[in-house]
C-alpha positions in Angstrom: -23.4 26.8 1.2 -22.6 23.3 2.6 -23.9 20.1 1.1 -24.6 16.7 2.7 -20.9 16.0 3.2 -20.5 18.6 5.9 -20.7 16.2 8.8 -18.4 13.5 7.4 -14.9 12.8 8.9 -13.1 11.8 5.7 -10.7 14.6 4.6 -11.6 13.8 1.0 -15.3 14.2 1.5 -14.8 17.4 3.6 -12.8 18.9 0.7 -16.1 18.7 -1.3 -18.4 19.8 1.5 -18.6 23.4 0.2 -18.9 22.5 -3.5 -21.9 23.9 -5.3 -22.6 20.3 -6.3 -25.1 18.9 -3.8 -23.0 15.8 -2.9 -24.3 13.0 -0.7 -22.0 10.5 1.0 -22.7 6.8 0.1 -26.0 6.3 2.0 -29.5 4.8 1.5 -30.9 8.3 1.6 -29.2 9.3 -1.7 -30.3 6.2 -3.6 -33.9 6.4 -2.2 -34.1 10.1 -3.3 -32.8 9.0 -6.8 -35.6 6.4 -7.0 -38.3 8.8 -5.8 -37.2 11.6 -8.2 -36.5 9.2 -11.0 -32.9 10.3 -11.5 -29.7 8.5 -12.4 -26.9 8.5 -9.8 -23.5 10.1 -10.5 -20.9 8.4 -8.3 -17.4 10.0 -8.0 -14.7 8.1 -6.2 -11.3 9.6 -5.2 -9.0 10.4 -2.3 -7.8 13.6 -0.7 -4.3 13.8 -2.2 -5.3 12.8 -5.8 -4.1 15.5 -8.2 -6.6 14.9 -10.9 -9.4 14.7 -8.3 -8.5 18.2 -7.4 -8.4 19.3 -11.0 -11.8 17.9 -11.8 -13.2 19.4 -8.6 -12.0 22.9 -9.5 -13.0 22.6 -13.2 -16.4 21.0 -12.8 -17.8 20.3 -9.3 -17.2 24.0 -8.2 -18.4 25.3 -11.6 -21.9 26.8 -11.3 -23.0 25.5 -14.7 -21.9 21.9 -14.1 -23.1 21.9 -10.5 -26.6 23.1 -11.6 -26.8 20.4 -14.2 -25.7 17.8 -11.7 -28.1 19.0 -9.1 -31.1 19.3 -11.4 -30.8 16.0 -13.2 -28.7 13.6 -11.1 -28.1 12.6 -7.5 -24.4 13.1 -6.8 -22.6 10.7 -4.5 -19.0 11.1 -3.3 -16.9 8.3 -1.9 -13.4 8.2 -0.4 -11.8 5.1 -1.9 -9.6 4.6 1.1 -12.5 4.3 3.5 -14.6 2.2 1.1 -12.3 -0.1 -0.8 -15.3 -2.4 -1.6 -17.1 0.3 -3.5 -13.9 1.3 -5.3 -13.1 -2.3 -6.2 -16.5 -3.0 -7.7 -16.8 0.1 -9.7 -13.1 0.1 -10.8 -13.8 -3.3 -12.3 -16.8 -1.6 -14.1 -14.6 1.2 -15.4 -12.0 -1.3 -16.7 -14.7 -3.4 -18.4 -16.1 -0.3 -20.1 -12.8 1.5 -21.0 -9.9 -1.0 -20.6 -8.3 1.1 -18.0 -8.9 2.8 -14.7 -7.7 5.4 -12.2 -8.9 8.3 -10.1 -11.1 10.2 -10.1 -13.4 7.3 -10.9 -16.7 8.5 -12.3 -19.7 6.2 -12.7 -23.3 6.8 -13.9 -25.7 4.2 -12.6 -29.3 3.5 -11.6 -30.7 3.9 -8.1 -30.2 0.2 -7.5 -26.5 0.7 -8.1 -26.2 -0.9 -11.5 -23.7 1.1 -13.7 -24.3 2.0 -17.3 -21.3 4.3 -18.0 -17.9 4.8 -16.5 -14.7 6.9 -16.9 -12.0 8.7 -15.0 -11.1 12.3 -15.4 -13.2 14.4 -17.8 -12.3 18.0 -18.7 -15.2 20.5 -18.6 -15.2 20.7 -22.4 -14.0 18.2 -25.1 -10.2 18.3 -25.1 -7.5 16.0 -26.7 -10.0 13.4 -27.7 -11.7 13.3 -24.3 -15.4 14.1 -24.1 -16.4 17.3 -22.2 -18.0 16.6 -18.8 -20.8 19.1 -19.4 -21.7 17.5 -22.8 -21.5 14.1 -21.1 -24.0 15.1 -18.4 -26.3 16.5 -21.1 -26.0 13.3 -23.1 -26.7 11.0 -20.2 -29.7 13.2 -19.2 -31.1 13.0 -22.7 -30.5 9.2 -22.9 -32.1 8.7 -19.4 -35.2 10.5 -20.6 -35.4 9.1 -24.1 -33.4 5.8 -24.3 -33.6 4.5 -20.8 -34.2 1.0 -22.0 -30.8 1.1 -23.7 -29.0 2.3 -20.6 -30.7 -0.3 -18.4 -29.7 -3.0 -20.9 -26.1 -1.8 -20.7 -26.3 -1.9 -16.9 -27.7 -5.4 -16.8 -25.0 -6.6 -19.3 -22.1 -5.2 -17.3 -23.4 -6.4 -13.9 -24.1 -9.8 -15.3 -20.7 -10.0 -16.9 -19.0 -9.1 -13.6 -21.1 -11.5 -11.6 -20.3 -14.3 -14.0 -16.6 -13.4 -13.9 -16.7 -13.3 -10.1 -18.4 -16.7 -9.8 -16.2 -18.4 -12.3 -13.7 -20.4 -10.3 -10.9 -22.5 -11.7 -10.5 -26.1 -10.5 -6.8 -26.2 -11.2 -4.6 -27.1 -8.3 -1.2 -25.6 -8.1 -0.2 -26.0 -4.5 2.8 -28.4 -4.9 6.4 -27.3 -4.4 7.1 -27.9 -8.1 4.2 -25.6 -9.1 5.1 -22.8 -6.7 8.7 -23.1 -7.8 7.7 -23.0 -11.4 5.4 -20.0 -10.9 8.3 -18.2 -9.1 10.6 -19.0 -12.0 8.1 -17.7 -14.5 7.6 -14.5 -12.5 11.4 -14.0 -12.3 11.7 -14.4 -16.1 8.9 -11.9 -16.7 10.6 -9.4 -14.4 13.9 -10.1 -16.2 12.3 -9.4 -19.6 11.0 -6.0 -18.5 13.9 -4.9 -16.4 15.4 -1.5 -17.3 19.2 -2.2 -17.1 20.1 1.4 -17.4 17.6 3.2 -15.1 16.4 0.4 -12.9 12.8 -0.6 -12.4 10.6 -2.4 -14.9 9.1 -1.3 -18.2 8.8 2.3 -19.2 7.3 5.4 -17.7 5.5 5.8 -15.4 7.4 3.6 -12.9 5.8 2.6 -9.6 7.9 1.4 -6.7 5.9 -1.9 -6.3 8.1 -2.8 -3.4 6.5 -6.3 -3.0 8.0 -7.2 -6.4 11.4 -6.2 -5.1 10.8 -8.3 -1.9 10.0 -11.2 -4.1 13.2 -10.8 -6.1 15.2 -10.6 -2.9 13.8 -13.8 -1.5 14.0 -15.5 -4.9 17.7 -14.6 -5.1 18.3 -16.2 -1.7 16.4 -19.4 -2.3 17.7 -19.9 -5.8 21.2 -18.5 -5.3 20.4 -16.2 -8.2 22.5 -13.0 -8.2 20.6 -11.6 -11.2 17.4 -11.4 -9.1 19.1 -9.5 -6.4 20.8 -7.2 -8.9 17.5 -6.2 -10.4 16.1 -5.4 -6.9 19.3 -3.8 -5.8 19.7 -1.5 -8.8 16.1 -0.4 -8.6 16.4 0.4 -4.9 19.6 2.4 -5.5 18.2 4.3 -8.5 15.1 5.2 -6.6 17.3 6.5 -3.8 19.3 8.6 -6.3 16.3 9.9 -8.1 13.8 12.6 -7.4 11.2 10.1 -6.4 13.1 10.2 -3.1 12.8 13.5 -1.3 16.4 14.4 -0.7 15.5 17.4 1.5 12.7 16.0 3.7 13.1 12.3 3.0 10.5 9.7 2.2 9.2 8.6 -1.3 6.6 10.0 -3.6 4.0 7.8 -5.2 5.6 7.0 -8.5 8.0 8.4 -11.2 6.5 10.0 -14.3 9.7 9.1 -16.3 11.9 6.0 -16.6 14.8 7.5 -14.6 12.9 8.0 -11.3 13.7 11.7 -11.7 10.3 13.4 -11.8 7.8 12.1 -9.3 4.1 12.4 -8.9 4.8 14.3 -5.7 2.1 13.0 -3.3 3.5 10.8 -0.5 1.5 7.8 0.6 1.9 6.0 3.9 1.6 2.6 2.2 4.4 3.2 -0.3 6.8 4.3 2.3 5.9 1.4 4.5 6.5 -1.1 1.8 9.7 0.6 0.7 11.0 0.5 4.3 10.5 -3.2 4.2 12.3 -3.6 0.9 15.3 -1.5 1.9 15.5 -3.3 5.2 15.4 -6.7 3.5 18.0 -5.6 1.0 20.3 -4.5 3.8 19.6 -7.8 5.7 20.9 -9.7 2.7 23.8 -7.5 1.6 24.9 -5.3 4.5 25.2 -2.4 2.0 24.9 0.8 3.9 22.8 2.6 1.3 19.9 0.4 1.9 19.8 0.8 5.7 20.4 4.6 5.4 17.5 4.9 3.0 15.2 2.9 5.2 16.2 4.9 8.3 15.7 8.3 6.5 12.3 7.2 5.2 11.2 6.1 8.7 12.5 9.3 10.2 10.3 11.2 7.7 7.3 9.2 8.8 7.9 9.7 12.5 8.6 13.5 12.0 5.6 14.4 9.7 3.1 11.5 9.5 2.4 10.5 13.1 -0.4 11.7 15.4 0.1 12.5 19.0 -1.7 9.3 19.8 0.8 7.3 17.7 -1.3 6.5 14.7 0.0 7.2 11.2 -1.7 9.7 8.8 -2.5 8.5 5.2 -0.9 10.9 2.8 0.6 14.3 2.0 -0.6 16.2 -1.1 1.3 16.8 -4.3 -0.2 20.2 -4.8 0.6 23.5 -3.2 -0.4 27.0 -4.3 -2.3 25.5 -7.2 0.7 23.7 -8.7 1.8 20.1 -8.4 5.3 19.8 -6.8 5.9 23.5 -6.2 6.7 22.8 -2.5 9.6 20.5 -3.5 11.4 22.3 -6.3 14.4 24.8 -6.1 16.2 27.4 -8.1 20.0 27.7 -8.1 19.7 31.3 -6.8 17.5 30.2 -3.9 20.0 27.4 -3.0 22.9 29.9 -3.0 20.9 32.4 -0.9 20.3 29.8 1.8 23.6 28.0 1.8 26.0 30.7 0.6 27.5 30.8 -2.8 30.4 28.5 -2.2 28.5 25.8 -0.3 25.4 26.4 -2.5 27.3 25.8 -5.7 29.0 22.7 -4.2 25.6 21.3 -3.1 24.0 22.2 -6.5 26.6 20.3 -8.4 26.1 17.1 -6.4 22.3 17.4 -6.4 21.8 18.5 -10.0 20.5 22.0 -9.3 21.2 24.3 -12.3 20.3 27.7 -13.7 18.2 26.1 -16.4 16.6 23.4 -14.3 15.7 19.8 -14.7 11.9 20.2 -14.2 10.0 23.0 -15.9 12.8 25.5 -15.4 13.2 24.6 -11.7 15.1 21.8 -10.0 14.2 18.5 -8.3 17.2 17.6 -6.1 18.6 14.2 -7.2 21.8 12.2 -7.3 21.3 10.5 -10.7 24.3 12.4 -12.3 26.7 12.6 -9.4 25.9 9.2 -7.9 27.1 10.4 -4.5 25.1 8.8 -1.7 26.5 9.7 1.7 25.7 12.0 4.6 28.3 14.7 3.7 25.6 17.3 3.2 23.5 16.7 6.3 23.9 20.2 7.6 23.0 21.8 4.2 20.0 19.5 3.9 18.8 20.5 7.4 19.0 24.2 6.4 17.1 23.6 3.2 14.5 21.6 5.0 13.9 24.3 7.6 13.6 26.9 4.9 11.2 24.7 2.9 8.9 24.3 5.9 8.2 28.0 5.7 7.0 28.0 2.1 3.5 26.6 2.7 1.7 23.9 4.6 1.0 20.8 2.5 -2.5 19.3 2.7 -2.4 16.3 5.0 -4.9 13.5 4.8 -5.1 12.9 8.5 -7.3 9.9 8.6 -5.6 6.9 10.0 -6.4 3.6 8.3 -6.2 0.3 10.1 -4.6 -1.5 7.1 -2.0 1.2 6.3 -1.1 1.7 10.0 -0.6 -2.0 10.3 1.8 -2.0 7.3 3.8 0.8 8.8 4.0 -1.0 12.1 5.2 -4.1 10.4 7.8 -2.1 8.4 9.2 -0.3 11.4 9.4 -3.6 13.3 11.5 -5.0 10.4 13.7 -1.9 10.4 14.3 -2.4 14.1 15.7 -5.9 13.3 17.9 -4.5 10.6 19.1 -1.4 12.4 18.9 -2.2 16.1 17.4 1.3 16.7 14.8 0.9 19.3 12.7 3.9 18.5 11.4 2.1 15.4 10.2 -0.8 17.4 8.7 1.5 20.0 6.8 3.3 17.3 5.5 0.0 15.8 4.2 -1.1 19.2 2.5 2.3 19.8 0.8 2.0 16.4 -0.6 -1.4 17.3 -1.8 0.0 20.6 -3.4 2.9 18.7 -5.3 0.5 16.5 -6.4 -1.5 19.6 -7.7 1.7 21.3 -9.3 3.5 18.4 -10.0 1.0 15.6 -11.0 -2.1 17.5 -14.0 -3.2 19.6 -14.3 -6.7 20.9 -13.3 -8.9 18.0 -14.1 -6.3 15.4 -11.7 -4.0 13.5 -12.8 -0.7 11.9 -11.4 0.8 8.7 -10.6 4.4 9.5 -10.1 6.8 12.4 -10.3 10.6 11.9 -11.0 13.5 14.2 -11.9 11.3 17.1 -14.3 9.1 15.2 -13.9 5.6 13.6 -15.9 4.7 10.6 -16.8 1.6 8.7 -16.5 -2.1 9.6 -13.1 -3.5 8.7 -12.4 -5.2 5.4 -10.2 -8.2 4.6 -7.1 -6.0 4.2 -7.6 -4.5 7.7 -7.6 -7.9 9.4 -4.9 -9.4 7.2 -2.4 -6.5 7.5 -3.0 -6.2 11.2 -2.2 -9.9 11.6 1.0 -9.3 9.7 1.9 -6.4 12.0 1.5 -8.6 15.0 3.6 -11.3 13.5 6.4 -8.8 12.7 6.3 -7.3 16.2 6.5 -10.8 17.7 9.6 -11.4 15.5 11.2 -8.3 16.9 10.2 -8.7 20.6 9.9 -12.5 21.0 6.9 -11.5 23.3 4.5 -14.4 22.9 1.5 -12.2 23.6 1.9 -10.7 20.1 2.1 -14.1 18.5 -1.1 -15.1 20.4 -2.9 -12.0 19.1 -1.7 -12.7 15.6 -3.2 -16.2 15.8 -6.4 -14.8 17.2 -6.8 -12.2 14.4 -5.8 -14.7 11.7 -8.5 -17.1 12.9 -11.0 -14.2 13.1 -10.2 -13.3 9.5 -11.0 -16.8 8.4 -14.3 -16.8 10.2 -15.3 -13.4 8.8 -14.2 -13.4 5.2 -13.6 -17.0 4.0 -15.4 -18.2 0.8 -15.7 -21.8 2.0 -17.2 -23.0 -1.3 -14.7 -21.7 -3.8 -11.6 -20.8 -1.8 -10.0 -17.5 -1.0 -11.4 -14.6 1.0 -14.0 -11.9 0.2 -13.0 -8.2 0.6 -16.2 -7.6 2.7 -17.9 -10.0 5.1 -20.3 -12.2 3.1 -23.3 -10.8 5.0 -22.6 -7.4 3.4 -24.9 -7.4 0.4 -24.9 -3.7 -0.2 -23.3 -4.1 -3.7 -24.2 -6.4 -6.5 -21.0 -8.3 -6.0 -18.6 -8.9 -3.1 -15.1 -8.6 -4.6 -12.5 -11.2 -4.0 -9.2 -9.6 -5.0 -6.2 -11.8 -5.8 -4.0 -9.5 -7.9 -1.3 -7.4 -6.2 -1.6 -3.8 -7.3 0.0 -0.8 -5.6 -0.3 -2.9 -2.4 -0.4 -6.6 -1.9 -4.0 -7.7 -1.8 -5.6 -9.2 1.3 -5.7 -12.7 -0.2 -2.0 -12.7 -0.8 -1.2 -11.3 2.6 -3.4 -14.1 4.2 -1.3 -16.7 2.3 1.8 -15.0 3.9 0.2 -15.0 7.3 -0.7 -18.7 7.2 2.8 -19.6 6.0 4.5 -17.6 8.8 2.1 -18.7 11.6 2.6 -22.3 10.6 6.4 -21.8 11.1 6.0 -19.8 14.3 3.0 -21.3 16.1 3.6 -24.9 14.8 -0.1 -25.5 14.4 -1.4 -28.0 11.8 -4.4 -25.8 11.2 -2.2 -23.1 9.6 -0.5 -25.7 7.5 -3.9 -26.7 6.0 -5.0 -23.1 5.6 -1.7 -22.3 3.9 -2.0 -25.2 1.5 -5.6 -24.3 0.6 -4.9 -20.6 0.2 -1.7 -21.2 -1.9 -3.7 -23.6 -4.1 -6.3 -21.0 -4.7 -3.8 -18.2 -5.3 -1.5 -20.2 -7.6 -4.6 -21.2 -9.7 -5.3 -17.4 -10.2 -1.6 -16.6 -10.8 -1.0 -19.1 -13.6 -1.5 -16.6 -16.5 0.7 -13.8 -15.0 2.5 -14.8 -11.9 4.5 -11.5 -11.8 1.2 -9.9 -10.6 1.2 -12.2 -7.5 4.5 -11.5 -5.9 3.2 -11.6 -2.3 1.6 -15.0 -2.9 4.8 -16.3 -4.3 6.7 -15.0 -1.3 4.2 -16.9 0.9 4.6 -20.0 -1.3 8.4 -19.9 -1.2 8.4 -19.5 2.6 6.0 -22.3 3.0 7.8 -24.7 0.7 11.3 -23.7 1.8 10.9 -22.5 5.4 13.4 -20.0 6.9 15.6 -21.3 9.6 13.6 -22.4 12.6 15.2 -21.6 16.0 13.9 -22.7 19.3 15.5 -20.6 22.0 15.8 -22.0 25.6 16.7 -19.1 27.8 19.4 -19.5 30.4 17.8 -16.6 32.2 15.1 -14.1 31.3 17.5 -11.2 30.8 19.1 -13.1 27.9 16.1 -12.3 25.7 17.1 -8.7 25.0 20.7 -9.7 24.4 19.9 -12.4 21.7 17.4 -10.5 19.6 20.0 -8.7 17.6 21.9 -11.9 16.9 18.9 -13.6 15.3 18.7 -13.9 11.5 16.6 -11.3 9.7 14.1 -13.9 8.3 13.6 -16.7 10.8 10.9 -18.6 12.7 11.8 -18.1 16.4 10.2 -19.8 19.4 11.2 -19.0 22.9 10.6 -21.8 25.5 11.4 -22.6 29.0 13.8 -25.3 29.8 12.3 -28.7 30.4 10.8 -31.6 28.5 12.3 -32.0 25.0 14.2 -28.7 25.2 17.0 -28.6 27.9 19.8 -26.2 28.5 23.3 -27.0 27.2 26.1 -26.1 29.6 23.4 -24.3 31.7 23.5 -21.5 29.2 21.0 -20.1 26.7 20.6 -22.9 24.1 19.6 -22.8 20.4 17.8 -25.7 18.7 18.3 -24.9 15.0 16.5 -26.5 12.0 17.2 -25.5 8.4 17.1 -27.0 5.0 14.6 -29.6 6.4 17.1 -30.9 8.9 17.8 -30.2 12.6 21.2 -29.6 14.1 22.5 -30.5 17.6 21.7 -28.0 20.3 24.3 -25.2 20.6 25.1 -22.3 22.8 25.8 -20.3 19.6 23.3 -19.4 16.9 25.6 -20.4 14.0 
């Protein structure tokens, strides 16, 4: 029997469309029914490749006893966090306020006017390991709603008032000067230094997340401050992740995070955004060092995306699930006997020794291929890997979250464009351009972006991240093509973002357009989590567009946004890596090169000669820019000084 989710397009909502729980999508009908029937609302937020979302669904939402209790005493609402980041952001803040932590599934009990009075993440069906049982929790909330509603409403008013006050509290500190940005960057570097794991790479203990924007910060910090320690921290982390099981040595690409400090045992789901950010980090590391391991890893990760995560229209899917046949990671693990059977005993044993495959296993009696012990990173076993990959494909078909998000597609387009500049391999630039075209054709109407496209339908007005990341993609494709139409589009969408999302009174940018008053607060996110937030990406966009477009309006916007972001970053600048990258680029601009083409065919010849990080303008001869020796000429400015025109870049 289907519930109210049956006509949705979100893969996550459709996973729950046949639950016995009578789910509604987030809609006015659900909240109006709760009001009329005088029932509390149970809101559950997750995403389609979330392991613990699956567990709770099987244990509780498909359980007749739990479903009956939910259906009789609550109105149940299900939300895909990737389609509605605004709802997720607001109620994640609620959960963190109540419990001190958060995660998914995110479960909220609230009134029909959307005010929360209790929150948590995963609940087992019955009390277990100090966690309350979900059935008992439902019964308790039902009893309190009937007999102590005043107490619940008081709790709801307190938490909503607290979050509104917190949101409206704005600091008047100004931290936009070069000295303050440099000081913030220094402080962030020392925080990373203090938590760096010298043995295993990464920062802190388990679990370890890739957090590629932190690595990008350290790479840029190392360049601008001639600091080898910063690059060593980034480099060692990138190498260890490539060696570890967090990297899929058979099919390529990275899992979401490592459950241990050594990057051996991953949480096996693969997210588009992680792989996009890591392609950027490995490409940047190669651009600085020319170490082949970084380029090889970026290329293999991109090849995984183009092989398994791209639609026929050129858009990128969101994620692959961690679970198969009811077990997390089963698709990815191997036995020694299986390896020998596929590769033959001699080659199988040789491969097993290099990739740490043993009879006793390194993960629950089985094996996650990795190079942590052998340390051998080369392509000597390409044929064996291809055989294992083809065999593995026949095991089962992993669940694919096939919705295509504007923000994550933009990130991948930007990443592939960066990889093209590092590798010179044109298919990556071609894929980036096709992805931008996909967004324009399926997630764009007039001047408006949409959030998600799935099964032929787009859903939801775009959020700050959609506009900010799309602008970044256009900037990066311009950097790779030198086609001014992409720069013009980047300026257009950047200006559109300012018009739609700016908080002109207090600075920064709202997650939703201010006219959207559906929730009791409109979030304004400044902290970089698994992804850089929209506000930090806007700081980056302003800094880059000021260098590329040479418009004073972007200079003013960059200064204002960096002032706002540095004020927020002062207590923990390590959580603001992307804003610090923007600040460092603004205060210490990359080399600026004006190219005067000798003839139009020179454009393709010079692209691969240009620095990895540079502000490039291509102009026609005439006026202040003339040809030298009647050849393509470079006007180069760096370190706040301009050099004489030259027919050579450096």
